[in-house]
Legacy VTK file of the C-alpha trace (Angstrom):
# vtk DataFile Version 3.0
C-alpha trace
ASCII
DATASET POLYDATA
POINTS 323 float
-34.315 -42.326 70.049
-32.506 -44.018 67.167
-28.726 -44.051 67.435
-27.065 -42.130 64.603
-25.410 -44.789 62.428
-21.869 -44.418 61.150
-22.628 -42.387 58.031
-19.474 -43.398 56.144
-19.837 -47.122 56.890
-20.999 -47.733 53.293
-17.636 -46.402 52.039
-15.602 -48.503 54.471
-17.611 -51.682 53.800
-17.414 -51.192 50.052
-13.629 -50.786 50.063
-13.269 -53.788 52.370
-15.301 -55.808 49.836
-13.003 -54.617 47.018
-9.850 -55.697 48.883
-11.196 -59.200 49.532
-13.885 -60.319 47.054
-13.788 -57.575 44.421
-10.209 -58.263 43.384
-10.698 -62.032 43.665
-13.684 -61.842 41.255
-11.620 -59.760 38.830
-8.693 -62.179 38.750
-11.052 -65.135 38.310
-12.753 -63.312 35.446
-9.562 -62.838 33.401
-8.010 -66.243 34.251
-6.793 -68.146 32.360
-4.879 -65.958 29.900
-3.680 -68.009 26.899
-0.750 -67.050 24.725
-1.464 -65.495 21.333
-1.174 -68.713 19.322
-3.273 -70.413 21.976
-1.360 -73.621 22.490
1.787 -73.156 24.530
1.297 -71.229 27.744
-1.492 -70.509 30.181
-1.443 -67.930 32.968
-3.680 -68.106 36.035
-4.055 -65.644 38.897
-4.417 -67.034 42.410
-4.444 -65.508 45.887
-3.693 -61.825 46.370
-2.335 -60.009 49.437
-1.657 -56.430 50.471
1.556 -55.481 52.287
1.370 -52.892 55.077
1.479 -49.259 53.833
5.062 -47.867 53.955
3.975 -44.538 55.470
1.290 -43.728 58.012
-1.635 -41.454 57.171
-0.019 -38.573 59.040
3.349 -39.011 57.288
1.633 -39.042 53.885
-0.051 -35.731 54.646
3.214 -34.146 55.779
5.379 -35.541 52.953
2.739 -35.004 50.264
2.815 -38.718 49.451
0.067 -41.155 48.488
-1.264 -43.430 51.234
-1.076 -46.771 49.434
-0.219 -50.441 49.884
1.549 -52.851 47.546
-0.598 -55.540 45.922
1.006 -58.941 45.376
-0.629 -61.764 43.406
0.353 -65.427 43.177
0.566 -66.314 39.488
0.797 -69.782 37.922
2.335 -70.263 34.480
1.569 -73.615 32.872
3.747 -74.809 29.991
1.235 -76.904 28.072
3.749 -79.005 26.079
5.484 -80.373 29.212
2.740 -79.814 31.787
5.258 -77.922 33.952
3.756 -75.377 36.366
5.773 -72.395 37.595
4.419 -70.385 40.509
5.578 -66.969 41.575
4.331 -64.022 43.613
4.241 -60.891 41.473
4.077 -57.219 42.460
1.036 -55.701 40.710
1.395 -52.078 41.777
0.540 -49.732 44.632
-3.163 -49.391 45.358
-4.311 -46.314 47.324
-5.745 -47.362 50.679
-8.788 -45.924 52.408
-8.260 -44.093 55.694
-10.445 -44.577 58.772
-12.569 -41.651 57.566
-13.439 -43.219 54.210
-11.074 -40.936 52.286
-7.929 -41.477 50.209
-4.710 -39.472 50.542
-3.335 -38.744 47.066
-0.095 -36.700 46.970
-0.855 -35.418 50.455
-4.358 -34.164 49.568
-7.402 -35.909 50.962
-9.869 -37.106 48.329
-13.156 -38.948 48.453
-14.928 -41.129 45.881
-18.603 -40.244 45.619
-21.130 -43.064 45.209
-23.154 -43.102 41.994
-26.884 -43.668 41.696
-27.353 -45.626 38.468
-30.133 -47.473 36.711
-30.061 -51.003 37.945
-29.276 -53.710 35.369
-32.405 -55.620 34.350
-35.295 -55.088 31.975
-37.578 -52.033 31.796
-40.892 -51.934 29.963
-42.323 -48.547 28.984
-45.230 -47.506 26.781
-45.416 -44.381 24.622
-48.700 -43.313 23.006
-48.751 -43.449 19.201
-49.118 -39.825 17.952
-51.769 -40.680 15.334
-54.053 -43.176 17.109
-53.170 -42.539 20.754
-52.859 -46.246 21.641
-49.864 -47.110 23.858
-46.992 -48.911 22.100
-44.664 -50.907 24.336
-40.900 -50.711 24.197
-38.402 -52.551 26.391
-34.766 -51.985 27.347
-32.571 -54.826 28.561
-29.635 -53.310 30.403
-26.769 -55.623 31.420
-24.098 -54.846 34.018
-21.703 -54.883 31.089
-22.239 -55.796 27.446
-24.574 -54.872 24.611
-27.876 -53.106 25.331
-30.935 -54.648 23.713
-33.900 -52.422 22.894
-37.225 -53.766 21.681
-39.954 -51.554 20.259
-43.409 -51.813 18.709
-44.093 -49.857 15.536
-47.542 -48.355 14.866
-47.988 -51.064 12.208
-47.845 -53.791 14.891
-44.321 -54.933 14.001
-41.951 -55.775 16.854
-38.362 -54.636 16.262
-35.106 -55.288 18.110
-32.075 -52.972 18.260
-28.700 -54.085 19.608
-26.336 -51.371 20.828
-28.293 -48.587 19.085
-27.600 -50.103 15.650
-30.198 -50.548 12.857
-33.413 -52.212 13.939
-34.332 -55.737 12.870
-37.702 -57.521 13.095
-37.805 -59.659 16.252
-38.556 -62.768 14.193
-35.133 -62.495 12.490
-33.441 -62.648 15.900
-35.615 -65.606 16.941
-34.694 -67.469 13.756
-31.005 -66.722 14.399
-31.434 -68.216 17.887
-32.731 -71.460 16.399
-36.541 -70.947 16.261
-36.520 -71.246 12.474
-40.008 -71.864 11.093
-43.004 -69.529 11.170
-45.083 -72.248 12.857
-42.596 -72.678 15.713
-42.554 -68.915 16.380
-46.350 -68.611 16.215
-46.777 -71.632 18.498
-44.678 -69.941 21.228
-46.856 -66.821 21.231
-50.281 -68.125 20.234
-51.715 -68.078 23.808
-51.003 -64.341 24.291
-51.130 -62.814 20.791
-54.924 -62.901 20.877
-56.069 -59.414 19.858
-57.939 -59.877 16.531
-57.194 -56.286 15.421
-53.484 -56.336 16.268
-51.692 -59.589 15.429
-48.181 -58.592 16.457
-46.318 -61.843 15.784
-48.062 -62.530 12.459
-47.339 -59.017 11.188
-43.698 -59.244 12.291
-43.191 -62.607 10.559
-44.764 -61.226 7.379
-42.218 -58.382 7.502
-39.164 -60.673 7.233
-40.739 -63.223 4.881
-37.566 -63.330 2.743
-35.650 -65.069 5.543
-36.491 -68.719 6.151
-33.462 -70.508 7.650
-31.262 -69.986 10.697
-28.207 -69.279 8.505
-30.035 -66.585 6.493
-31.225 -64.968 9.727
-27.693 -64.985 11.192
-26.260 -63.341 8.070
-29.045 -60.715 8.021
-28.510 -59.987 11.731
-24.760 -59.624 11.106
-25.419 -57.219 8.224
-27.469 -54.948 10.477
-24.858 -54.894 13.232
-21.730 -54.715 11.081
-22.706 -52.902 7.872
-19.943 -52.904 5.265
-18.210 -56.055 6.488
-18.523 -59.194 4.332
-20.923 -61.470 6.240
-20.415 -65.211 6.666
-22.504 -67.640 8.706
-19.518 -68.518 10.890
-18.721 -64.854 11.691
-22.389 -64.155 12.365
-22.725 -67.102 14.730
-19.583 -66.044 16.639
-20.868 -62.468 16.871
-24.234 -63.554 18.293
-22.509 -65.962 20.698
-20.161 -63.215 21.930
-22.884 -60.574 22.193
-25.176 -62.391 24.622
-23.902 -65.830 25.610
-20.207 -65.321 26.371
-19.643 -64.480 30.038
-16.467 -62.525 29.232
-18.368 -60.133 26.968
-21.831 -60.095 28.577
-22.748 -60.040 32.234
-26.133 -59.238 33.721
-24.589 -59.126 37.180
-26.213 -60.643 40.261
-28.603 -57.712 40.529
-29.479 -57.797 36.831
-30.269 -61.514 36.850
-32.414 -61.109 39.987
-34.385 -58.206 38.469
-34.808 -60.050 35.166
-36.077 -63.169 36.948
-38.568 -61.094 38.938
-39.849 -59.201 35.924
-40.170 -62.227 33.626
-41.173 -64.816 36.291
-38.137 -67.018 35.682
-35.700 -68.629 38.095
-32.398 -68.868 36.262
-28.957 -68.559 37.860
-27.018 -67.886 34.641
-25.431 -64.436 34.449
-25.506 -64.284 30.631
-28.685 -64.179 28.547
-30.625 -67.320 27.685
-32.932 -67.930 24.716
-35.872 -68.258 27.137
-35.184 -64.718 28.417
-35.699 -63.371 24.897
-38.921 -65.358 24.459
-40.332 -64.159 27.812
-39.314 -60.576 27.001
-41.237 -60.596 23.730
-44.213 -62.366 25.356
-44.432 -59.670 28.019
-44.228 -56.931 25.361
-47.176 -58.433 23.496
-49.125 -58.692 26.758
-48.444 -55.027 27.560
-49.491 -54.025 24.033
-52.728 -55.954 24.566
-53.285 -54.297 27.944
-52.780 -57.546 29.902
-49.656 -56.417 31.815
-48.331 -53.220 33.401
-45.293 -51.128 32.457
-42.422 -50.211 34.825
-41.656 -46.841 36.365
-38.003 -46.109 35.519
-37.789 -43.272 38.062
-38.774 -45.535 40.960
-35.827 -45.914 43.343
-36.439 -49.670 43.415
-35.168 -49.619 39.827
-31.946 -47.831 40.758
-28.939 -48.909 42.711
-25.948 -47.339 44.424
-22.510 -48.008 42.984
-20.199 -47.366 45.908
-16.450 -46.777 45.882
-15.387 -50.452 45.778
-17.397 -51.192 42.682
-16.279 -48.017 40.890
-12.607 -48.832 41.508
-13.210 -52.449 40.472
-14.584 -51.246 37.120
-11.474 -49.123 36.551
-9.191 -52.040 37.470
-11.107 -54.241 35.028
-10.346 -51.776 32.226
-6.673 -51.852 33.214
-6.473 -55.625 33.351
LINES 1 324
323 0 1 2 3 4 5 6 7 8 9 10 11 12 13 14 15 16 17 18 19 20 21 22 23 24 25 26 27 28 29 30 31 32 33 34 35 36 37 38 39 40 41 42 43 44 45 46 47 48 49 50 51 52 53 54 55 56 57 58 59 60 61 62 63 64 65 66 67 68 69 70 71 72 73 74 75 76 77 78 79 80 81 82 83 84 85 86 87 88 89 90 91 92 93 94 95 96 97 98 99 100 101 102 103 104 105 106 107 108 109 110 111 112 113 114 115 116 117 118 119 120 121 122 123 124 125 126 127 128 129 130 131 132 133 134 135 136 137 138 139 140 141 142 143 144 145 146 147 148 149 150 151 152 153 154 155 156 157 158 159 160 161 162 163 164 165 166 167 168 169 170 171 172 173 174 175 176 177 178 179 180 181 182 183 184 185 186 187 188 189 190 191 192 193 194 195 196 197 198 199 200 201 202 203 204 205 206 207 208 209 210 211 212 213 214 215 216 217 218 219 220 221 222 223 224 225 226 227 228 229 230 231 232 233 234 235 236 237 238 239 240 241 242 243 244 245 246 247 248 249 250 251 252 253 254 255 256 257 258 259 260 261 262 263 264 265 266 267 268 269 270 271 272 273 274 275 276 277 278 279 280 281 282 283 284 285 286 287 288 289 290 291 292 293 294 295 296 297 298 299 300 301 302 303 304 305 306 307 308 309 310 311 312 313 314 315 316 317 318 319 320 321 322
C-alpha cells in the first residue's frame, strides 16, 4: 500500500521557495537601479530577511487581522562621483505568510491560492491544412516566460512570415537580414540542405517577396515600421527595439523551463535565457522540414507541454509588477 503523500506539500514548498530564492531572484533582476540621468547614484538590493509575525494564526482569526511578516532588505546606495557606499536595512512592507495548512489569513478570513496549469514556455509547431489544396502548412509559436511572443506561419504561396506580438506580419527574410544575415546568398546557404522540395521552394519564394530590401539597415527600418506603425523610423531606434525585444534579459526571458524545452525541440544546448540568432535559424529550419514532411509537429494539449504555476511563482509575478 502506498502511503498517502501530504497533498498540500506543493503549496508549502512553493511558498518556501518564494521566501528564499524567489525574492532573491527578483531583487537580483532589478539591481542595479540607476538614477534618471544615469550618472550619479546606483541602488543595489542585497540580503532579505523576514521578522517573526506579530500575531499568531489564532490571534489573527480572532482579531480579524492579516497573518503577515515584515520584509526587510539590505540596500546599498553608491554615490558614483565619490565612490561612497551607504548601506541600510529598509522595511519593504508586510508580506502575508502561509499557515501550516497552506492557506493565508487575510483580515481574519482564510484564503488559498490555487495553482494554475499553463502552457509551458518554449516553441510549439503545429500544421493546419490549406483549405484549397489540403496540404499541411506549418506554423510555430515561440512563447517566452515573459516578453514578446513570436509567431511564424507558412502562407499557401510558400512564403514564410513572422509576427511579433500579434502585429503585422513580415517575411522571415526581413527579420534574418535585420539580425545580420544580409545577402540572399547567405540566407540560401543556411537553408540549402533542407529546402529541397522542387515544387515548394520556401526560402527562395520568401526572399523574392522582400526583394526591395537589401541591407541590414533597410531591414531594421522595415521591421520597425511593421511593429510601430506611425512612428518615424530610424536605424538607431530600430536596432534598439530589436535588441530590447529578444536580446535584453530585462525585457525577454525564456525562463529555465523555456530554454530547456527550446533546446530539446531544436537540438541545441544553449544556457542563455534570452533568444539567440541561432534559435531563429533552427526554428525556421524546422518549419521548412515540417512543411516538407521531414519532421513531426507538436501536440499542444499534451501535459508534457504544460506546467503548474504554484503559489510562490504567482506571488513572485505580482511582486515583479510592483517592483
